Wavefront OBJ file of the C-alpha trace (Angstrom):
o trace
v 14.591 5.836 9.768
v 16.825 6.721 6.336
v 14.832 8.983 4.274
v 15.044 7.318 0.932
v 13.692 3.945 3.149
v 10.736 6.029 4.336
v 9.805 7.178 0.791
v 9.657 3.917 -0.625
v 8.100 1.727 1.898
v 5.210 4.212 3.238
v 2.541 2.702 1.728
v -1.403 2.297 1.748
v -2.347 0.628 4.842
v -5.523 -0.515 5.626
v -5.550 -4.300 6.473
v -2.590 -4.065 8.237
v -3.594 -1.727 10.828
v -3.541 -2.370 14.087
v -7.574 -1.972 15.364
v -6.563 -3.249 18.667
v -3.712 -0.860 19.883
v -4.557 2.927 20.511
v -2.685 5.781 19.311
v -2.003 8.030 21.587
v -2.931 11.894 21.190
v 0.409 12.748 21.155
v 1.751 10.697 18.793
v -0.413 12.399 16.655
v 0.583 15.502 17.218
v 3.651 15.496 17.129
v 3.660 14.093 13.261
v 0.916 17.182 12.840
v 4.034 19.352 13.854
v 6.325 18.102 11.318
v 3.764 18.248 8.518
v 2.875 21.324 9.534
v 6.243 22.422 7.978
v 5.367 21.560 4.559
v 5.628 24.397 1.936
v 2.439 26.269 1.200
v 1.149 29.159 -0.862
v 2.209 32.351 0.535
v 3.491 30.406 3.471
v -0.456 31.931 4.475
v -0.977 28.360 6.326
v -4.678 28.313 5.616
v -4.902 25.024 6.349
v -6.954 23.113 9.563
v -7.159 19.803 10.972
v -10.187 17.644 12.293
v -8.569 14.915 14.051
v -11.364 12.322 15.426
v -10.775 9.623 18.507
v -14.364 9.985 19.967
v -16.029 6.442 19.064
v -19.618 8.218 18.593
v -18.286 10.781 16.189
v -15.536 8.238 14.312
v -18.814 5.584 13.888
v -20.868 7.850 12.216
v -17.613 9.634 10.405
v -17.545 5.947 8.775
v -20.666 4.965 7.993
v -20.538 8.309 5.701
v -18.084 6.989 4.347
v -19.148 3.557 3.845
v -22.615 5.502 2.076
v -20.359 6.969 0.044
v -18.284 3.947 -1.061
v -21.066 2.126 -2.065
v -23.091 4.833 -4.167
v -20.055 5.668 -5.647
v -18.836 1.961 -6.404
v -22.616 1.595 -8.227
v -22.895 5.255 -9.766
v -21.008 4.138 -12.979
v -18.294 6.898 -12.536
v -15.892 4.417 -11.290
v -12.478 5.071 -13.482
v -12.122 2.960 -16.951
v -9.814 0.044 -15.270
v -9.268 -3.344 -15.612
v -10.237 -4.718 -11.533
v -9.877 -8.373 -12.592
v -6.168 -8.275 -12.624
v -4.894 -9.858 -8.783
v -2.858 -6.782 -8.239
v -6.639 -4.933 -8.755
v -8.249 -7.768 -6.955
v -5.784 -7.457 -3.945
v -6.647 -3.788 -3.783
v -10.071 -3.818 -3.899
v -10.308 -6.395 -0.947
v -8.228 -4.005 1.083
v -10.352 -0.993 0.432
v -13.480 -3.440 1.680
v -11.787 -4.315 4.470
v -10.761 -0.929 5.348
v -14.788 -0.084 4.646
v -15.738 -2.969 6.749
v -13.187 -1.832 9.795
v -13.157 2.392 9.894
v -15.063 2.666 12.467
v -12.377 0.510 14.808
v -9.420 2.580 13.339
v -7.923 4.551 16.558
v -7.644 8.295 14.571
v -9.445 9.441 11.755
v -7.838 12.846 10.243
v -9.552 15.060 8.159
v -7.483 17.962 6.831
v -8.798 20.595 5.205
v -8.189 23.772 3.641
v -9.973 27.247 3.856
v -11.585 28.192 0.048
v -13.576 26.948 -1.928
v -13.131 24.867 -5.442
v -16.868 24.980 -7.056
v -15.920 27.192 -10.550
v -12.375 27.859 -9.610
v -9.918 27.673 -12.723
v -7.078 25.373 -12.471
v -4.731 27.638 -11.540
v -6.861 28.327 -8.108
v -7.551 24.631 -7.942
v -3.675 24.005 -8.221
v -2.573 26.704 -5.805
v -5.467 25.035 -3.073
v -4.228 21.507 -3.474
v -0.587 22.609 -3.292
v -1.547 24.095 0.129
v -2.727 21.535 1.890
v -1.416 18.099 0.663
v 2.301 18.295 0.902
v 1.626 18.700 4.398
v -0.428 15.702 4.549
v 1.939 13.506 2.443
v 4.698 15.138 5.171
v 2.138 13.642 7.956
v 1.995 10.474 6.516
v 5.669 10.109 6.547
v 6.005 11.200 10.270
v 3.647 8.477 10.978
v 5.488 5.807 9.286
v 9.184 7.082 10.750
v 6.525 5.941 13.867
v 5.754 2.576 13.370
v 1.994 3.523 12.184
v 0.510 3.527 9.402
v -2.001 5.368 7.177
v -3.960 5.971 3.680
v -4.770 8.308 1.773
v -8.645 8.289 1.361
v -11.056 10.230 -0.617
v -14.117 8.562 -1.401
v -15.994 10.442 1.362
v -15.970 13.724 -0.379
v -18.679 11.828 -2.417
v -20.715 12.914 0.652
v -18.539 15.351 2.087
v -21.746 17.983 3.054
v -22.292 15.417 5.307
v -19.180 15.009 6.648
v -18.952 18.814 6.816
v -22.203 18.925 9.269
v -20.844 16.108 11.041
v -17.371 17.622 12.093
v -19.198 21.371 12.031
v -16.024 22.299 9.440
v -17.897 25.864 8.239
v -18.628 26.646 4.653
v -15.852 27.973 2.613
v -13.483 25.166 3.527
v -12.304 22.164 1.882
v -11.481 18.828 2.636
v -8.826 17.106 1.357
v -9.522 13.343 1.961
v -9.705 11.380 5.261
v -6.409 9.446 6.691
v -6.912 6.621 8.877
v -4.431 6.215 11.255
v -2.954 3.482 13.339
v -0.313 1.502 14.857
v 0.999 -1.385 11.841
v 1.028 -5.202 11.944
v 4.777 -5.783 11.368
v 6.851 -3.065 9.893
v 8.346 -5.038 6.528
v 6.608 -2.693 4.137
v 8.773 -2.667 0.963
v 8.756 -0.851 -2.215
v 6.143 -0.920 -4.806
v 6.211 -1.819 -8.387
v 6.089 1.492 -10.217
v 6.656 2.137 -13.996
v 10.422 2.962 -14.943
v 11.100 6.677 -14.837
v 12.521 6.452 -18.760
v 8.453 5.122 -19.350
v 6.958 8.341 -17.825
v 9.024 11.433 -18.070
v 10.559 13.303 -20.896
v 12.985 15.935 -21.351
v 12.094 19.388 -22.698
v 8.798 18.892 -24.660
v 5.886 16.261 -23.580
v 6.484 12.701 -25.626
v 9.926 13.100 -26.366
l 1 2 3 4 5 6 7 8 9 10 11 12 13 14 15 16 17 18 19 20 21 22 23 24 25 26 27 28 29 30 31 32 33 34 35 36 37 38 39 40 41 42 43 44 45 46 47 48 49 50 51 52 53 54 55 56 57 58 59 60 61 62 63 64 65 66 67 68 69 70 71 72 73 74 75 76 77 78 79 80 81 82 83 84 85 86 87 88 89 90 91 92 93 94 95 96 97 98 99 100 101 102 103 104 105 106 107 108 109 110 111 112 113 114 115 116 117 118 119 120 121 122 123 124 125 126 127 128 129 130 131 132 133 134 135 136 137 138 139 140 141 142 143 144 145 146 147 148 149 150 151 152 153 154 155 156 157 158 159 160 161 162 163 164 165 166 167 168 169 170 171 172 173 174 175 176 177 178 179 180 181 182 183 184 185 186 187 188 189 190 191 192 193 194 195 196 197 198 199 200 201 202 203 204 205 206 207 208
């Protein structure tokens, strides 16, 4: 697959994950090997990856995810945005579909990086995220190139301690999210509507 095509058509896939088709461990591991080529802070490779395909563990993780999503949605902490537009309604339906079917997704991936964030300053936070998020994105691109879909989700972090206990993640490690992985239903993904570069970028000085 052409790189530009992969970069412009790797979508957050939720409703079009094929829940009935198994995903081979070897394929996930191959994509992860590619993801691990991503740059990371001082090449320390502080990442760990929990790959979940056991139905019982997957079901328990999905329950934590659902509880976290429901609590977050009712917390009043939801970002101030217009959720009535057609695009927002579509995304909400997609999110709720994944909520209801996450336990059926063949593989769930929880990327983890060594280092706590509690009380950390901006520099240390950026260093930590910069040492795991490029690898997650590269992993997702590798999946795309092999006909698999994924979505970068973070809502379970509302209850991250429960997920850590379920998966045996020790103290001192930070979860970066949860990535559902499955073959996709169809492959006709297209570029998304985005603001033009001229509207969001400026040279040399913010707002110039």
